[in-house]
N, C-alpha and C positions, 0 to 999 in steps of 0.2 A: 680379388676385386680390383686390383690395380688396372687391368686393361679397360674396365668400365670407367674408372676415374679419369682417364685421358680422352674418352670419347666426347664428341660434341653433343650438346643436349638433343639436337635433332635425331642423332643416332640412338641415344639412350631411350628416347620416346618410342622410336620404331622397335627397339629391342623389347621395351616394356609391353608394347601391344602384342608382339609375337609370343613372348614367354608368359604374359598375363593370360592370354587365351589358353595356353597349355595348362597353366595353373588352375584356371577355372574348371577345366574338365577333369583334372587330377586331384582337385581339392577334397579334403575330407567332407563327407556328406553333412556333418554337423555344421560346418562353416557355410556351406552352400545353403542349407536350410535356414540358417539365421538370416542370410541375405534375402532369400525368398520371403521369409516371414516379414521382414522389415518393409520390403517393397509392396507386399500385399496389404500390410497394415496402413501404409501411407495412402489412405483411400481417396484423398483429394487429387492424387495423381491419376486415378482412374485407369490403371494399367491393365492391359490384357495379359494373358499368360505368356504370350509371345514377347510382349514388351518387358515383362518382368525378367525373363531369361536374357533378353538382349542387354538390358541395363545391368543385370547381375554380371554378365560376361565383361562388359566394359568397365565395371567398377573393379573387377579383379585386374584388368589391364592397368587401371589407374593406380591400384595398390602396389603392383610390381614396379611400375614406373617410379613411384615415389621412393620405394626401397632402393632402387638403383641410383636415384639422384643423390641420396645421402653420400654415396661414395664419390660423387662428382663435385659436391658443394665445396669441399675443402680446397679443391683446385681452383675454385672461382673466388677465393677470398679477395675482397676489395674490388672486385670487378663485376658486381651484380648488375650494374647498369647496362651491361652488354646484352642481357637476356631478360631482365625484369624491369617493368615500368610500373609506376604508380599513378593513379588518377584521383583527382579531387584532393590533392595533398595540401593545398594552401591553407584552408581553414584549420586543419590539424596542426600544421607546423607553426602557423601564426599563434595558436594557443600555447604551444610549447615555448616558442621564442619570448612570449610575454611572461613566462614563469608559471603558467597554469598546467597542472598535471592533468593527464587525460587517460581514461580507461578505454583500451582498445579491445573489443570483443570479436573473436573470430570463431570459426568452426573447422572441422576436418574436411575442408573443401580444397580440391586440387592439392598442390603442395603448400600446406598451411605454414610451413617454416619460412617461406621466402619473404613475406612482408616484414617479419621481425628482423631477418638478416639484412634486408635492403635498408631498413630504417636505421639500424645500428651502425651502418657504415659511416654515417655522418652525425647521428644524434644518440645520446644515451637512451637505454631502454631496459625494462625489466619484464620478465614473463613468468607465468606460473607453469611449472612442470610437474608431471606425475611420474615418479620413479617406476621402473619396471624391474622384474625379478632378476633378469640377466644384468648383473652389475657392470660387466665389461662392455656390453652393448650400450647400456645407458650412459656410461662414461664417454663412449665414442660419440653418441648423439649430443651429449652435453658439450663436448669440445667443439662441435659444429655450431651449436646454438650460441655459444659464447665467443666465437672466433673474431667477431668485430667489437668485442668489449661489452656486449649485452650480458645481463646477469639473469640467472634462472633461480626462482624461489620455489621451495617445496610447497606442494599443494596444501599441506597441513597448516602452513603459516600464511596462507594467501591473504586473509583479511588483515591481520595485524601488520604484516610487512607491506601490504598494499597501501594502508593508511600512511605509513612512513614514506614510501616511495612517492606517492602523489603529492605530499607536502614539499618534496624536492622540485616539483614542477617538471616531471618527466613522464614518459608514456609507460603504462602498466598494462601488459597484454594478457588476455585470458581466453582459453578455449571453453566454449559454453554450449556445446551441442551433444553432450553425453548424458546418460540417465543418472539421476540422483534421487534414489528412491526414498531417502529420509527427508526430502524436501516437502514443505507444505505448499509449494508453488508448482502448478502444472500449466501447460499450454497445449492447445489442440494442434500439435505439430502435424501438418498434412492431414488434419482432420481426426487424429487419434491422440488421446491424452498422453502427454509426455512429461514426466517429472524432471524438473530442471533446477540446478543450483541458482539461487537468487543472489549470489555473491556480487556480481557486477552492480546490480541496483542498490544493494546494501552499502557497498563502497561509495557509490556516487552520492547517496543520501548523506552518509556520514562525513564525507570530505568536500561536498559541494562541487565535485569534479564532473565534467561532462563525459558522456559515453560516445564512442564512435564504433561503427560496425565495419569490420574489415573482411572483404571477400576476395578470393583469388581465383583466377581463371587461367587454364592452360590453353594455348593456341598451337596450331600446327606450325612446324618450323622451329620448335624448341623454345618458344617465347611464352612469357607469363605477364599478366597484368593484375595488380591488386587495386581494389577500389576502396576508398575510405569515405564513409557516409558523412553528412553534415553532423555537427555535434548535437547530442540529445542531452539537454540540461535537466537535472533534477529540480522539481518544484518543492521547495522546503515549506511552502505555505500549506501543502497537503501533509497529512499524517503519513508516517512510514507505512502503515497498513494499506493506505490507498496508493501511495506513490510507488511502492515496490512492484506490484503487479502491472502498473501502467508502464514503467520502464522496461520490465522484463518482456511484456507483450510486444513492445516496439523492437527489442533486440531479436526475439524469436521470429517475428514477422519478417524482419530484414534478412535474417539468415535463410529462412524458408523461401522467400521470393527469389533469392539468388540460386539456391539449389534447384528450384523448378526449371531454371534456364538450362542447367547442365547437370541433370541428376546423376549421370554416370561418373561425375567428378567428386561425388561425396562418398564418404566411407560407410557403406551400407553393411559392412561386416561386423559392426559392434551392435550390441543389443540396445538400441536407442529407446525402445518402448518397454523397457523393463518396468514392471508395475509395483513390485514390493519385494521386501527382503525374504518373504516366505519363511519366517521364523516359526511358523505354526504348522507347516506341512512337510511331510517326508519328501526327500529329494526327488524320488521317482514320480511324485504327483505335483511337482512344481511346474508352472507354466504361466506365461503372460496372456496367452490367447487359448481358450479352451472350448471345445465343442462337446455338448452332451446330446446324445441321440436317444430319444424316448421310444419305448416299444409300442407296437400296435395293439397288443393284448390289453383289453379294457381294464381288467383287474390289476394287472401289473403296472399299467400306465398310471392309474389312480394312486397306487401304493408308492411308486417312485416319485411322481410329481409332487405329492404331499411332503415327502421326505426331503425334497430338494430345497425347501424353504431355508435350510441351514447353509446352503452353498454361498450366498452373498456374504455371510459372516466368516466363513472359512477362507474364501477368496475375496477379500475385501476390495481389492483394486483390479484384479484380473479382468480382461475382456471375456465375458461369458456369452456363448451363443448356444441356443437350444434348437434342435431340429425335432419337430413335432409332427405326428401323423395329422394330415389335414382334417380327418374326421373329428379330431379333438380340438380344433381351432376354437378359441374362446374359453376353453376349460383350464388352460394353464395359468397359474397364479403369478409367475414371475414374468409378467408381460412388459415390465420396464426394461428388460434386456432384449437383445436381438433374437428374434424368433424366425426360423425358417421352417417350411412345411414340405412334407413329402407324401406321396401316395404309393410309391413302389420303390424297389431297390435301385432302379436307375436314377431316380431323383435324389437318393441318398448320396450318390457318388458325385458331389459337386466338385468342380476344379477350383478349389480355394486353398491358397498357400498360407493363409493366416494361422491355421490351427496347429498348435504345437503339441497339444495333448487332447486325446479323444476318449471319451467315455461312451462306449457303444452298448446301450442297454437293449437294443433290438437284437443284437447278436448275429448280424450278417457276416459271414466269413470274408466276403469281398471288401467290407468297409475298412478293416484294419490294413489290409494290403494296399488299398487305394490311398488312404491318407498318409501312410508312412512313405509312400512314393513322392508325396508333395512336400509339405512343410512339417509334418508330424514327427515327433521323436518317440512317442509312446502311445499305445492304445490299450484300453482295458475294457473288458466286458463285465457284466454284472457278476458272472461266475468267478471272474478273476478276483473281484473284491470280496465276495462271500468266502472264498478259500482262505482269505487272510484273517477271518474271524475265528474265535475259539470253536472247536468242533461242536460243543454243546449248544452254540448259538446259531449255527449255520442253517438249521431247518426252520427256525422261527425268528428270523432277524427283523429288526425295525430299520427302515431305510435311513432315517435320520441318525440313529446310533451307528449304523454301518459306515456312513460317511465320517462320522467323528472318530470312531475307533480305528478305521483303516487309513484315513488320509492324514489325521492330525497327530502331531507329536505330543507325547505326554507333557502335562503341565500347561497346556492351552486352556483357555477359559471354559471350553466345552466339556472337558473331561471331569 
């Protein structure tokens, strides 16, 4: 990587675009499908299939560019002013100069490392880091993050260490755009429920420290600019129960509004809309967005639709979509969920990249092939599920029991 480390940023960006395009076409299907799933789930963006693929390709270019930049950053030590600028810095720095600690919240937008590195050239700073399995690589990344004297705190200790740091009157930086399924807080990120860590709001309330939102943009010519929002102060006259969602909504809305401007500079390759830990479902039946296709046969439709009443309990948080024959419109009981309607095989084959798991109870051969070419990773027919039942129960199965016995792990409340 030494040749890359001596290239100017303009050349690294050009190389990132070239090799990022190649990586998009050669990437594992699983990674590309995660990217497509995310872009399709971000329904407020209202992307066409063509736009989904265009942004996916550009996001791979962005990812490769960032990877190459890591090898160049060490050579830029102490000279970040040459290619990085900050906007609206005065309110932020005035707070720090007065001895007030500040919580800086950012996301995986453009090269998210640069704002921290630029800041720690002149002022002390702490940031939360999540270790990765490759210790040698993580050690290399840590050496870059701390090269100006900034310090990285393990994510496990974020709250306790954050309280100590903020009392010192310095900046405490956190990435806050990844899924956190154990959280009780969610935000309609781009119109789809996203579970998010409330740590920044909790810290702000406990320490009375303001929050600023930091967003970075990459420009042509090898330059970057990061913008710091005006301070968001916690209102201690409110209870924590009321104040936590208010603060978090402002953070998520701020990140969302910036990503909308340059969606290709966000990291679409991570599972942002992960819905739950799925401790109750076998791995092959886990998914965040699931499509159920009901059959046209009247008796079979009635039998399956009645048994489906258990599904919201099995998949408590997952996005469930039901595709129903039009002739049974109004007869399906789970009408609180998204329902699509079809009259023929052609209408079954919708170009929708959201669906990761498909249960096709109509049994059309073309359906599995169609959705696995889009965003799906698995497709199961009714026969596939019945075959998992004990032989003695296969001829006289109850649909509710079928879902419980086949989908659910032993020890779940349904068994």
